[in-house]
Each structure stands twice: as C-alpha cells, then as structure tokens.
TILUM-903394 format. One record per atom (N, C-alpha, C, O): residue number from 1; residue in one letter; chain; atom name; y, z, x. Coordinates in steps of 0.02 Angstrom, whole numbers, always signed. Atoms other than C-alpha are relative to their C-alpha. Example, Ala and Ser with C-alpha at 12.3 -4.5 7.8 and 13.67 -1.06 7.14 Angstrom:
<recs>
+-----+------+------+------+--------+--------+--------+
! pos ! code ! unit ! site !      v !      w !      u !
+-----+------+------+------+--------+--------+--------+
!   1 !    A !    A !    N !    -59 !     +0 !    +45 !
!   1 !    A !    A !   CA !   -225 !   +390 !   +615 !
!   1 !    A !    A !    C !    +60 !     +0 !    +45 !
!   1 !    A !    A !    O !    +59 !    +33 !    +97 !
!   2 !    S !    A !    N !    -59 !     -3 !    -42 !
!   2 !    S !    A !   CA !    -53 !   +357 !   +684 !
!   2 !    S !    A !    C !    +55 !    +37 !    -39 !
!   2 !    S !    A !    O !   +110 !    +45 !    -14 !
+-----+------+------+------+--------+--------+--------+
</recs>
This chain:
<recs>
+-----+------+------+------+--------+--------+--------+
! pos ! code ! unit ! site !      v !      w !      u !
+-----+------+------+------+--------+--------+--------+
!   1 !    M !    A !    N !     +7 !    -74 !    -23 !
!   1 !    M !    A !   CA !  +5374 !  +4191 !  +3856 !
!   1 !    M !    A !    C !    -73 !     +3 !    +32 !
!   1 !    M !    A !    O !    -84 !    +26 !    +88 !
!   2 !    A !    A !    N !    +63 !     -2 !    -15 !
!   2 !    A !    A !   CA !  +5189 !  +4170 !  +3858 !
!   2 !    A !    A !    C !    -12 !    -39 !    +75 !
!   2 !    A !    A !    O !    -50 !    -17 !   +117 !
!   3 !    T !    A !    N !    +10 !    +25 !    -66 !
!   3 !    T !    A !   CA !  +5199 !  +4053 !  +4005 !
!   3 !    T !    A !    C !    +17 !    +25 !    +57 !
!   3 !    T !    A !    O !     -9 !     +7 !   +109 !
!   4 !    L !    A !    N !    -19 !    -36 !    -58 !
!   4 !    L !    A !   CA !  +5288 !  +4168 !  +4115 !
!   4 !    L !    A !    C !    -50 !    +62 !     +7 !
!   4 !    L !    A !    O !    -62 !    +83 !    +64 !
!   5 !    I !    A !    N !    +55 !    -47 !     +0 !
!   5 !    I !    A !   CA !  +5159 !  +4302 !  +4074 !
!   5 !    I !    A !    C !    -66 !    -30 !    +44 !
!   5 !    I !    A !    O !    -89 !     -3 !    +95 !
!   6 !    A !    A !    N !    +52 !    +36 !    -22 !
!   6 !    A !    A !   CA !  +5020 !  +4185 !  +4114 !
!   6 !    A !    A !    C !    +11 !    -13 !    +86 !
!   6 !    A !    A !    O !    -35 !     -5 !   +127 !
!   7 !    I !    A !    N !    -18 !    +28 !    -68 !
!   7 !    I !    A !   CA !  +5113 !  +4123 !  +4285 !
!   7 !    I !    A !    C !     +4 !    +69 !    +38 !
!   7 !    I !    A !    O !    -11 !    +70 !    +98 !
!   8 !    S !    A !    N !     -1 !    -62 !    -46 !
!   8 !    S !    A !   CA !  +5136 !  +4306 !  +4339 !
!   8 !    S !    A !    C !    -69 !    +36 !     +8 !
!   8 !    S !    A !    O !    -82 !    +70 !    +57 !
!   9 !    Q !    A !    N !    +67 !    -29 !     -6 !
!   9 !    Q !    A !   CA !  +4954 !  +4362 !  +4297 !
!   9 !    Q !    A !    C !    -43 !    -45 !    +55 !
!   9 !    Q !    A !    O !    -85 !    -22 !    +95 !
!  10 !    F !    A !    N !    +37 !    +54 !    -52 !
!  10 !    F !    A !   CA !  +4891 !  +4203 !  +4397 !
!  10 !    F !    A !    C !    +10 !    +11 !    +77 !
!  10 !    F !    A !    O !    -29 !     -1 !   +123 !
!  11 !    T !    A !    N !    -15 !    -14 !    -71 !
!  11 !    T !    A !   CA !  +4982 !  +4257 !  +4546 !
!  11 !    T !    A !    C !    -11 !    +66 !    +21 !
!  11 !    T !    A !    O !    -28 !    +74 !    +80 !
!  12 !    T !    A !    N !     +6 !    -70 !    -16 !
!  12 !    T !    A !   CA !  +4973 !  +4449 !  +4541 !
!  12 !    T !    A !    C !    -78 !    +19 !     +8 !
!  12 !    T !    A !    O !    -99 !    +51 !    +55 !
!  13 !    L !    A !    N !    +77 !    -17 !     -3 !
!  13 !    L !    A !   CA !  +4783 !  +4464 !  +4503 !
!  13 !    L !    A !    C !    -34 !    -10 !    +64 !
!  13 !    L !    A !    O !    -58 !    +40 !    +91 !
!  14 !    P !    A !    N !    +21 !    +13 !    -62 !
!  14 !    P !    A !   CA !  +4723 !  +4383 !  +4658 !
!  14 !    P !    A !    C !    +35 !    +37 !    +52 !
!  14 !    P !    A !    O !     -1 !    +52 !   +100 !
!  15 !    L !    A !    N !    -27 !    -41 !    -45 !
!  15 !    L !    A !   CA !  +4842 !  +4479 !  +4759 !
!  15 !    L !    A !    C !    -25 !    +79 !     -8 !
!  15 !    L !    A !    O !    -35 !   +113 !    +43 !
!  16 !    M !    A !    N !    +28 !    -56 !     +0 !
!  16 !    M !    A !   CA !  +4782 !  +4640 !  +4691 !
!  16 !    M !    A !    C !    -68 !    +12 !    +26 !
!  16 !    M !    A !    O !    -81 !    +63 !    +57 !
!  17 !    F !    A !    N !    +69 !     -5 !    -17 !
!  17 !    F !    A !   CA !  +4598 !  +4606 !  +4722 !
!  17 !    F !    A !    C !     +0 !    -16 !    +88 !
!  17 !    F !    A !    O !    -49 !     -7 !   +125 !
!  18 !    L !    A !    N !    +11 !     +9 !    -76 !
!  18 !    L !    A !   CA !  +4648 !  +4558 !  +4904 !
!  18 !    L !    A !    C !    +49 !    +48 !    +36 !
!  18 !    L !    A !    O !    +88 !    +35 !    +82 !
!  19 !    S !    A !    N !    -42 !    -66 !    -27 !
!  19 !    S !    A !   CA !  +4728 !  +4732 !  +4936 !
!  19 !    S !    A !    C !    -42 !    +53 !     -2 !
!  19 !    S !    A !    O !    -97 !    +48 !    -29 !
!  20 !    S !    A !    N !    +37 !    -62 !     +9 !
!  20 !    S !    A !   CA !  +4670 !  +4904 !  +4953 !
!  20 !    S !    A !    C !     +5 !    +40 !    -61 !
!  20 !    S !    A !    O !    -25 !    +94 !    -67 !
!  21 !    A !    A !    N !    -12 !    -15 !    +62 !
!  21 !    A !    A !   CA !  +4722 !  +4934 !  +4787 !
!  21 !    A !    A !    C !    -64 !     +9 !    -44 !
!  21 !    A !    A !    O !    -68 !    +51 !    -89 !
!  22 !    V !    A !    N !    +57 !     +3 !    +48 !
!  22 !    V !    A !   CA !  +4554 !  +4899 !  +4711 !
!  22 !    V !    A !    C !    -66 !    +27 !    +41 !
!  22 !    V !    A !    O !   -110 !    +62 !    +16 !
!  23 !    M !    A !    N !    +68 !    -30 !    -40 !
!  23 !    M !    A !   CA !  +4422 !  +4933 !  +4860 !
!  23 !    M !    A !    C !    +42 !    +15 !    +76 !
!  23 !    M !    A !    O !    +95 !    -10 !    +94 !
!  24 !    D !    A !    N !     -7 !    -30 !    -69 !
!  24 !    D !    A !   CA !  +4437 !  +5018 !  +5036 !
!  24 !    D !    A !    C !     -1 !    -64 !    +43 !
!  24 !    D !    A !    O !    -52 !    -98 !    +39 !
!  25 !    L !    A !    N !     +8 !    +56 !    -52 !
!  25 !    L !    A !   CA !  +4473 !  +4879 !  +5167 !
!  25 !    L !    A !    C !    -52 !     +3 !    +39 !
!  25 !    L !    A !    O !    -77 !    -51 !    +55 !
!  26 !    H !    A !    N !    +50 !    -15 !    -49 !
!  26 !    H !    A !   CA !  +4343 !  +4956 !  +5279 !
!  26 !    H !    A !    C !    -67 !    -24 !    -31 !
!  26 !    H !    A !    O !   -115 !    -40 !     +4 !
!  27 !    L !    A !    N !    +66 !    +20 !    +35 !
!  27 !    L !    A !   CA !  +4210 !  +4910 !  +5142 !
!  27 !    L !    A !    C !     +1 !    -72 !    -23 !
!  27 !    L !    A !    O !    -49 !   -100 !    -45 !
!  28 !    A !    A !    N !     -1 !    +75 !    +13 !
!  28 !    A !    A !   CA !  +4273 !  +4734 !  +5111 !
!  28 !    A !    A !    C !    -14 !    -43 !    +51 !
!  28 !    A !    A !    O !    -32 !    -19 !   +104 !
!  29 !    P !    A !    N !    +29 !    +46 !    -51 !
!  29 !    P !    A !   CA !  +4236 !  +4584 !  +5206 !
!  29 !    P !    A !    C !    +67 !     +2 !    +47 !
!  29 !    P !    A !    O !   +122 !    +17 !    +25 !
!  30 !    S !    A !    N !    -60 !     +8 !    -39 !
!  30 !    S !    A !   CA !  +4347 !  +4559 !  +5367 !
!  30 !    S !    A !    C !    +56 !    -49 !    -10 !
!  30 !    S !    A !    O !   +110 !    -42 !    +19 !
!  31 !    W !    A !    N !    -57 !    +50 !    +25 !
!  31 !    W !    A !   CA !  +4447 !  +4414 !  +5293 !
!  31 !    W !    A !    C !    +42 !    +28 !    -47 !
!  31 !    W !    A !    O !    +99 !     +5 !    -54 !
!  32 !    V !    A !    N !    -53 !    -35 !    +46 !
!  32 !    V !    A !   CA !  +4518 !  +4531 !  +5162 !
!  32 !    V !    A !    C !    +33 !    +41 !    +27 !
!  32 !    V !    A !    O !    +85 !    +59 !     -1 !
!  33 !    G !    A !    N !    -52 !    -46 !    -39 !
!  33 !    G !    A !   CA !  +4586 !  +4640 !  +5281 !
!  33 !    G !    A !    C !    +51 !    -47 !    +37 !
!  33 !    G !    A !    O !   +110 !    -28 !    +44 !
!  34 !    N !    A !    N !    -53 !    +44 !    -37 !
!  34 !    N !    A !   CA !  +4672 !  +4497 !  +5375 !
!  34 !    N !    A !    C !    +50 !    -20 !    -58 !
!  34 !    N !    A !    O !   +110 !    -16 !    -49 !
!  35 !    V !    A !    N !    -38 !    +30 !    +52 !
!  35 !    V !    A !   CA !  +4735 !  +4426 !  +5209 !
!  35 !    V !    A !    C !    +46 !    +64 !    -26 !
!  35 !    V !    A !    O !   +104 !    +54 !    -44 !
!  36 !    A !    A !    N !    -36 !    -66 !    +33 !
!  36 !    A !    A !   CA !  +4792 !  +4611 !  +5149 !
!  36 !    A !    A !    C !    +62 !    +17 !    +54 !
!  36 !    A !    A !    O !   +111 !    +48 !    +33 !
!  37 !    R !    A !    N !    -53 !     -2 !    -41 !
!  37 !    R !    A !   CA !  +4904 !  +4611 !  +5307 !
!  37 !    R !    A !    C !    +60 !    -23 !    -13 !
!  37 !    R !    A !    O !   +111 !     +8 !     +2 !
!  38 !    Y !    A !    N !    -54 !    +39 !    +20 !
!  38 !    Y !    A !   CA !  +5017 !  +4484 !  +5242 !
!  38 !    Y !    A !    C !    +13 !     +5 !    -76 !
!  38 !    Y !    A !    O !    +55 !    -34 !    -99 !
!  39 !    N !    A !    N !     -2 !     -5 !    +67 !
!  39 !    N !    A !   CA !  +5001 !  +4536 !  +5059 !
!  39 !    N !    A !    C !    +52 !    +44 !    -20 !
!  39 !    N !    A !    O !    +50 !    +99 !     +7 !
!  40 !    P !    A !    N !    -56 !    -49 !    +15 !
!  40 !    P !    A !   CA !  +5157 !  +4618 !  +4981 !
!  40 !    P !    A !    C !    -22 !    +58 !    -50 !
!  40 !    P !    A !    O !    +13 !   +109 !    -59 !
!  41 !    V !    A !    N !    +26 !    -45 !    +45 !
!  41 !    V !    A !   CA !  +5049 !  +4709 !  +4855 !
!  41 !    V !    A !    C !    -32 !    +50 !    +50 !
!  41 !    V !    A !    O !    -27 !   +110 !    +40 !
!  42 !    E !    A !    N !    +29 !    -62 !    -48 !
!  42 !    E !    A !   CA !  +4960 !  +4799 !  +5000 !
!  42 !    E !    A !    C !    +61 !    +30 !    +31 !
!  42 !    E !    A !    O !    +54 !    +89 !    +46 !
!  43 !    W !    A !    N !    -53 !    -31 !    -31 !
!  43 !    W !    A !   CA !  +5129 !  +4834 !  +5074 !
!  43 !    W !    A !    C !    +20 !    +60 !    -46 !
!  43 !    W !    A !    O !    +34 !   +115 !    -22 !
!  44 !    A !    A !    N !    -18 !    -48 !    +41 !
!  44 !    A !    A !   CA !  +5168 !  +4927 !  +4915 !
!  44 !    A !    A !    C !    -51 !    +59 !    -18 !
!  44 !    A !    A !    O !    -32 !   +114 !    -37 !
!  45 !    V !    A !    N !    +51 !    -48 !     +5 !
!  45 !    V !    A !   CA !  +5005 !  +5017 !  +4899 !
!  45 !    V !    A !    C !     +2 !    +44 !    +60 !
!  45 !    V !    A !    O !     +3 !   +105 !    +52 !
!  46 !    V !    A !    N !     -8 !    -42 !    -67 !
!  46 !    V !    A !   CA !  +5017 !  +5077 !  +5088 !
!  46 !    V !    A !    C !    +67 !    +56 !    -11 !
!  46 !    V !    A !    O !    +60 !   +117 !     -6 !
!  47 !    A !    A !    N !    -47 !    -38 !    +13 !
!  47 !    A !    A !   CA !  +5189 !  +5139 !  +5048 !
!  47 !    A !    A !    C !     -6 !    +60 !    -37 !
!  47 !    A !    A !    O !     +8 !   +117 !    -17 !
!  48 !    A !    A !    N !     +8 !    -55 !    +47 !
!  48 !    A !    A !   CA !  +5148 !  +5235 !  +4897 !
!  48 !    A !    A !    C !    -50 !    +47 !    +24 !
!  48 !    A !    A !    O !    -37 !   +106 !    +18 !
!  49 !    R !    A !    N !    +37 !    -43 !    -27 !
!  49 !    R !    A !   CA !  +5003 !  +5306 !  +4976 !
!  49 !    R !    A !    C !    +27 !    +54 !    +53 !
!  49 !    R !    A !    O !    +17 !   +115 !    +50 !
!  50 !    Q !    A !    N !    -29 !    -42 !    -57 !
!  50 !    Q !    A !   CA !  +5094 !  +5371 !  +5130 !
!  50 !    Q !    A !    C !    +48 !    +42 !    -28 !
!  50 !    Q !    A !    O !    +59 !    +96 !     -1 !
!  51 !    A !    A !    N !    -52 !    -49 !    +22 !
!  51 !    A !    A !   CA !  +5230 !  +5442 !  +5021 !
!  51 !    A !    A !    C !    -35 !    +61 !    -42 !
!  51 !    A !    A !    O !     -5 !   +114 !    -50 !
!  52 !    M !    A !    N !    +28 !    -49 !    +33 !
!  52 !    M !    A !   CA !  +5110 !  +5543 !  +4922 !
!  52 !    M !    A !    C !    -47 !    +45 !    +44 !
!  52 !    M !    A !    O !    -77 !    +91 !    +17 !
!  53 !    L !    A !    N !    +33 !    -42 !    -51 !
!  53 !    L !    A !   CA !  +5023 !  +5618 !  +5080 !
!  53 !    L !    A !    C !    +28 !    +69 !    +10 !
!  53 !    L !    A !    O !    +89 !    +76 !     +2 !
!  54 !    A !    A !    N !    -42 !    -66 !    -24 !
!  54 !    A !    A !   CA !  +5062 !  +5799 !  +5129 !
!  54 !    A !    A !    C !    +38 !     -7 !    +53 !
!  54 !    A !    A !    O !    +99 !     +3 !    +48 !
!  55 !    P !    A !    N !    -45 !    +25 !    -57 !
!  55 !    P !    A !   CA !  +5115 !  +5748 !  +5300 !
!  55 !    P !    A !    C !    +19 !    -59 !     -3 !
!  55 !    P !    A !    O !    -17 !    -96 !    +29 !
!  56 !    T !    A !    N !    -24 !    +60 !    +20 !
!  56 !    T !    A !   CA !  +5217 !  +5594 !  +5240 !
!  56 !    T !    A !    C !    +16 !    -27 !    +71 !
!  56 !    T !    A !    O !    +49 !     +4 !   +113 !
!  57 !    D !    A !    N !    -20 !    +46 !    -57 !
!  57 !    D !    A !   CA !  +5225 !  +5462 !  +5375 !
!  57 !    D !    A !    C !    +57 !    -46 !    -24 !
!  57 !    D !    A !    O !    +45 !   -102 !    -46 !
!  58 !    W !    A !    N !    -68 !    +29 !    +24 !
!  58 !    W !    A !   CA !  +5402 !  +5409 !  +5332 !
!  58 !    W !    A !    C !    +24 !    -57 !    +30 !
!  58 !    W !    A !    O !    +67 !    -91 !     +3 !
!  59 !    S !    A !    N !    -11 !    +68 !    -30 !
!  59 !    S !    A !   CA !  +5405 !  +5267 !  +5464 !
!  59 !    S !    A !    C !    -33 !    -46 !    -31 !
!  59 !    S !    A !    O !     -7 !   -100 !    -46 !
!  60 !    T !    A !    N !    +40 !    +52 !    +41 !
!  60 !    T !    A !   CA !  +5266 !  +5186 !  +5376 !
!  60 !    T !    A !    C !    +32 !    -25 !    -67 !
!  60 !    T !    A !    O !    +46 !    -83 !    -83 !
!  61 !    V !    A !    N !    -32 !    +24 !    +65 !
!  61 !    V !    A !   CA !  +5340 !  +5201 !  +5207 !
!  61 !    V !    A !    C !    +71 !    -36 !     -3 !
!  61 !    V !    A !    O !    +89 !    -76 !    -46 !
!  62 !    W !    A !    N !    -68 !    +41 !     -5 !
!  62 !    W !    A !   CA !  +5511 !  +5143 !  +5259 !
!  62 !    W !    A !    C !    -16 !    -75 !    +26 !
!  62 !    W !    A !    O !    +14 !   -121 !     -2 !
!  63 !    T !    A !    N !    +19 !    +56 !    -18 !
!  63 !    T !    A !   CA !  +5433 !  +4999 !  +5354 !
!  63 !    T !    A !    C !    -21 !    -51 !    -55 !
!  63 !    T !    A !    O !     +6 !   -105 !    -65 !
!  64 !    R !    A !    N !    +27 !    +34 !    +48 !
!  64 !    R !    A !   CA !  +5331 !  +4941 !  +5216 !
!  64 !    R !    A !    C !    +54 !    -20 !    -67 !
!  64 !    R !    A !    O !    +50 !    -73 !    -98 !
!  65 !    L !    A !    N !    -57 !     +9 !    +52 !
!  65 !    L !    A !   CA !  +5484 !  +4958 !  +5086 !
!  65 !    L !    A !    C !    +49 !    -57 !    +25 !
!  65 !    L !    A !    O !    +75 !    -99 !    -13 !
!  66 !    V !    A !    N !    -47 !    +54 !    -24 !
!  66 !    V !    A !   CA !  +5588 !  +4852 !  +5205 !
!  66 !    V !    A !    C !    -37 !    -69 !     -4 !
!  66 !    V !    A !    O !     -5 !   -119 !    -21 !
!  67 !    L !    A !    N !    +35 !    +58 !     -2 !
!  67 !    L !    A !   CA !  +5456 !  +4721 !  +5215 !
!  67 !    L !    A !    C !     +0 !    -32 !    -74 !
!  67 !    L !    A !    O !     +8 !    -92 !    -88 !
!  68 !    L !    A !    N !     -5 !    +19 !    +68 !
!  68 !    L !    A !   CA !  +5451 !  +4723 !  +5027 !
!  68 !    L !    A !    C !    +67 !    -26 !    -21 !
!  68 !    L !    A !    O !    +67 !    -74 !    -59 !
!  69 !    A !    A !    N !    -68 !    +21 !    +14 !
!  69 !    A !    A !   CA !  +5645 !  +4703 !  +5011 !
!  69 !    A !    A !    C !    +10 !    -59 !    +28 !
!  69 !    A !    A !    O !    +41 !   -101 !     -4 !
!  70 !    A !    A !    N !     -4 !    +67 !    -22 !
!  70 !    A !    A !   CA !  +5636 !  +4563 !  +5123 !
!  70 !    A !    A !    C !    -36 !    -55 !    -40 !
!  70 !    A !    A !    O !     -9 !   -109 !    -53 !
!  71 !    A !    A !    N !    +32 !    +56 !    +42 !
!  71 !    A !    A !   CA !  +5507 !  +4468 !  +5023 !
!  71 !    A !    A !    C !    +30 !     -5 !    -58 !
!  71 !    A !    A !    O !    +35 !    -63 !    -80 !
!  72 !    V !    A !    N !    -36 !    +13 !    +69 !
!  72 !    V !    A !   CA !  +5597 !  +4500 !  +4860 !
!  72 !    V !    A !    C !    +64 !    -36 !    +15 !
!  72 !    V !    A !    O !    +83 !    -73 !    -30 !
!  73 !    L !    A !    N !    -55 !    +39 !    -19 !
!  73 !    L !    A !   CA !  +5755 !  +4428 !  +4951 !
!  73 !    L !    A !    C !    -13 !    -74 !     +6 !
!  73 !    L !    A !    O !    +15 !   -120 !    -24 !
!  74 !    V !    A !    N !    +30 !    +74 !    -20 !
!  74 !    V !    A !   CA !  +5666 !  +4277 !  +5021 !
!  74 !    V !    A !    C !    -20 !    -43 !    -71 !
!  74 !    V !    A !    O !     -4 !   -101 !    -83 !
!  75 !    M !    A !    N !    +28 !    +32 !    +58 !
!  75 !    M !    A !   CA !  +5583 !  +4242 !  +4853 !
!  75 !    M !    A !    C !    +61 !     -7 !    -54 !
!  75 !    M !    A !    O !    +57 !    -53 !    -94 !
!  76 !    G !    A !    N !    -51 !     +6 !    +41 !
!  76 !    G !    A !   CA !  +5741 !  +4264 !  +4756 !
!  76 !    G !    A !    C !    +40 !    -60 !    +19 !
!  76 !    G !    A !    O !    +62 !   -100 !    -23 !
!  77 !    L !    A !    N !    -44 !    +57 !    -16 !
!  77 !    L !    A !   CA !  +5834 !  +4139 !  +4863 !
!  77 !    L !    A !    C !    -37 !    -69 !     -2 !
!  77 !    L !    A !    O !     -6 !   -122 !     -8 !
!  78 !    L !    A !    N !    +38 !    +52 !    +18 !
!  78 !    L !    A !   CA !  +5696 !  +4023 !  +4847 !
!  78 !    L !    A !    C !     +1 !    -25 !    -62 !
!  78 !    L !    A !    O !    +10 !    -85 !    -73 !
!  79 !    A !    A !    N !     -1 !    +14 !    +74 !
!  79 !    A !    A !   CA !  +5689 !  +4031 !  +4664 !
!  79 !    A !    A !    C !    +66 !    -29 !    -14 !
!  79 !    A !    A !    O !    +69 !    -82 !    -47 !
!  80 !    T !    A !    N !    -62 !    +27 !    +16 !
!  80 !    T !    A !   CA !  +5878 !  +4010 !  +4659 !
!  80 !    T !    A !    C !     +9 !    -67 !    +18 !
!  80 !    T !    A !    O !    +38 !   -105 !    -21 !
!  81 !    R !    A !    N !     -7 !    +70 !    -29 !
!  81 !    R !    A !   CA !  +5871 !  +3853 !  +4767 !
!  81 !    R !    A !    C !    -45 !    -43 !    -42 !
!  81 !    R !    A !    O !    -23 !    -98 !    -57 !
!  82 !    A !    A !    N !    +43 !    +45 !    +42 !
!  82 !    A !    A !   CA !  +5731 !  +3782 !  +4664 !
!  82 !    A !    A !    C !    +20 !    -11 !    -72 !
!  82 !    A !    A !    O !     -1 !    -61 !   -102 !
!  83 !    F !    A !    N !    -29 !     +1 !    +62 !
!  83 !    F !    A !   CA !  +5823 !  +3818 !  +4499 !
!  83 !    F !    A !    C !    +55 !    -47 !     +0 !
!  83 !    F !    A !    O !    +62 !    -89 !    -44 !
!  84 !    G !    A !    N !    -52 !    +51 !    -17 !
!  84 !    G !    A !   CA !  +5971 !  +3727 !  +4568 !
!  84 !    G !    A !    C !    -18 !    -60 !     +8 !
!  84 !    G !    A !    O !    +20 !   -104 !    -13 !
!  85 !    A !    A !    N !    +14 !    +64 !    -13 !
!  85 !    A !    A !   CA !  +5875 !  +3585 !  +4621 !
!  85 !    A !    A !    C !    -24 !    -33 !    -65 !
!  85 !    A !    A !    O !    -19 !    -93 !    -76 !
!  86 !    Y !    A !    N !    +26 !    +33 !    +64 !
!  86 !    Y !    A !   CA !  +5796 !  +3574 !  +4444 !
!  86 !    Y !    A !    C !    +62 !    -15 !    -48 !
!  86 !    Y !    A !    O !    +63 !    -62 !    -88 !
!  87 !    R !    A !    N !    -61 !    +16 !    +46 !
!  87 !    R !    A !   CA !  +5967 !  +3584 !  +4358 !
!  87 !    R !    A !    C !    +27 !    -63 !    +21 !
!  87 !    R !    A !    O !    +41 !   -103 !    -24 !
!  88 !    K !    A !    N !    -33 !    +58 !    -18 !
!  88 !    K !    A !   CA !  +6040 !  +3441 !  +4471 !
!  88 !    K !    A !    C !    -50 !    -58 !    -22 !
!  88 !    K !    A !    O !    -28 !   -114 !    -37 !
!  89 !    S !    A !    N !    +35 !    +72 !    +29 !
!  89 !    S !    A !   CA !  +5890 !  +3325 !  +4417 !
!  89 !    S !    A !    C !     -6 !     -1 !    -67 !
!  89 !    S !    A !    O !    -25 !    -54 !    -90 !
!  90 !    A !    A !    N !     +1 !     +9 !    +71 !
!  90 !    A !    A !   CA !  +5895 !  +3360 !  +4240 !
!  90 !    A !    A !    C !    +58 !    -38 !    -34 !
!  90 !    A !    A !    O !    +57 !    -46 !    -95 !
+-----+------+------+------+--------+--------+--------+
</recs>
C-alpha cells in the first residue's frame, strides 16, 4: 500500500507544479505553459475554475472534462494491458 501511495505522489506532484494550480501561467516560464497545455491536472484546474465563474463558459468545461475522460480511458486500457502482460509472464 505504501508503494502505491509513493508512486501516486511521485507522478502527481510534478504535474501539480506544472499547472496553474500552484502559479499563474503568465508568471511562470513559457515552457511551463507549453507543458501545462498537455497536463491532465491543468485540464481539471481549468474546468473547475470555469465552472465556478459567474458567466460559466460551459464549452471549456465540457471540453476539459471530455479530455480528462479520454485520458482516464487510455490510462485504464494501458494499465489493463500491462497487468495482463504481467500475469502471462508470471
């Protein structure tokens, strides 16, 4: 269990720092903005911010949520294949 927690922290913390969750991307170096464009944590942050604004931009919210759902689907499929390959090798 501790290994799973360590792995999740090892992957999530860098993604948090490479998004606008910690710092406004206008204040960060330009390469951070480029990385944030493909960062799923940034997609979630933008969707949450847009959903809480008074004039909500629902197209942005739904676009980001669809991107997150696609990322979850792809990662789930990859994890399932990796686990299947691991079971066959054991």
